[in-house]
Every structure is written in C-alpha cells, then in structure tokens.
C-alpha positions in Angstrom: 116.1 -213.6 -108.6 114.6 -211.9 -111.8 113.8 -208.9 -109.8 117.3 -208.4 -108.3 118.9 -208.9 -111.9 116.3 -207.0 -114.1 118.9 -204.1 -114.6 121.6 -206.5 -115.9 121.9 -206.9 -119.7 120.4 -210.2 -121.4 123.7 -212.0 -121.9 124.6 -215.8 -121.7 126.6 -214.6 -118.4 123.3 -213.5 -116.9 121.4 -216.5 -118.0 124.0 -218.8 -116.6 123.8 -217.1 -113.1 120.1 -216.9 -112.9 120.0 -220.7 -114.0 122.6 -221.6 -111.4 120.9 -219.7 -108.6 117.5 -221.1 -109.4 118.8 -224.7 -109.5 120.4 -224.6 -106.2 118.0 -222.8 -104.3 115.1 -225.3 -105.6 117.1 -228.6 -106.5 119.6 -228.1 -104.0 118.7 -231.4 -102.3 118.1 -232.3 -98.7 119.9 -229.8 -96.0 122.1 -232.9 -94.9 123.7 -233.1 -98.5 124.8 -229.5 -98.3 128.4 -228.8 -97.0 128.8 -225.1 -96.6 132.3 -223.5 -95.7 132.9 -223.1 -92.0 131.6 -219.7 -91.0 133.1 -219.5 -87.9 136.6 -221.4 -88.1 138.5 -221.9 -84.8 141.3 -219.4 -84.4 144.6 -221.0 -84.9 146.1 -220.4 -81.8 143.0 -222.0 -80.0 143.5 -225.0 -82.2 147.2 -225.1 -81.3 146.4 -224.8 -77.7 143.7 -227.6 -77.5 146.0 -229.8 -79.7 148.8 -229.2 -77.2 146.9 -229.8 -74.1 145.5 -233.1 -75.5 149.2 -234.1 -76.6 150.1 -233.5 -72.9 147.3 -235.5 -71.5 148.1 -238.3 -74.0 151.6 -238.5 -72.6 150.7 -238.0 -69.0 147.7 -240.3 -67.6 147.6 -238.0 -64.5 146.5 -235.0 -66.5 143.5 -236.9 -68.3 140.9 -236.3 -65.6 142.1 -232.5 -64.6 140.9 -229.3 -66.5 142.1 -227.9 -69.1 143.5 -231.0 -70.4 140.2 -233.1 -70.1 138.2 -230.3 -72.0 140.8 -230.2 -74.7 140.7 -233.9 -75.2 136.8 -233.8 -75.0 136.6 -231.2 -77.6 138.8 -232.6 -80.0 136.8 -236.3 -79.7 133.4 -234.8 -80.0 134.7 -232.7 -83.1 136.0 -236.0 -84.7 132.8 -238.0 -83.7 130.8 -235.1 -85.4 132.6 -235.5 -88.6 134.5 -232.2 -88.6 137.8 -231.5 -90.1 140.4 -231.0 -87.4 143.7 -229.6 -89.0 146.9 -229.2 -87.5 148.7 -226.7 -89.0 151.9 -228.3 -87.7 151.2 -231.7 -88.9 148.7 -231.1 -91.8 150.6 -228.3 -93.4 151.3 -230.0 -96.8 147.6 -231.2 -96.8 146.1 -227.9 -96.0 148.3 -226.2 -98.9 148.6 -229.0 -101.3 147.1 -227.1 -104.2 148.8 -223.6 -103.5 151.1 -222.4 -106.1 154.6 -222.7 -105.5 156.2 -219.5 -104.4 
C-alpha cells in the first residue's frame, strides 16, 4: 500500500486509508466472515420470471414436476438453502428501499 500511495501528501486522511487497508487485508479474519456484495446479481426480469413460475407451481400441483416450473422452484429453494437473499421487488419494495430518502 505504501508504494501505491507514495505520491499522496502525508495527511490524516492518507494515514486513515493506509491503516484501514492494512487492517482489512491482514486482520480481516477467516474468509467465511467476509460478506462481499453480490458481484453478479440476478437481473430483475429473471428474478421475476423465476418467482412467477414458482408461484404457478405452488398453485398447481401438476406443474411441479414439469420444466420450467421445476427448475424455478429448485433454483429458489437452493438459493434459500445456501442462505442467499432472495428479494422480490413486488413484495419486498418497502424493505429493499427502507433507507431511501423520500422523494
């Protein structure tokens, strides 16, 4: 870090940045404790389609063993089992944007 920031002036801000980067790269803890943001989120349209197919399969037992309804249900169940956050813009709008400033 010091090589990259050698041209920076010696200020409290520089010291804070260097200190932070050194701490998180050396004392960050086990990989399992880190929670990076999703780098490739599912497109909204795909999330909507999977959710809608799963809803259709819940309402009609005959669809549960057929594709694409089976794949949609399996995908959402797998995501939930892995602890991934699955958000429905339709149903979770207020939760997703709870901290957004009022327009």
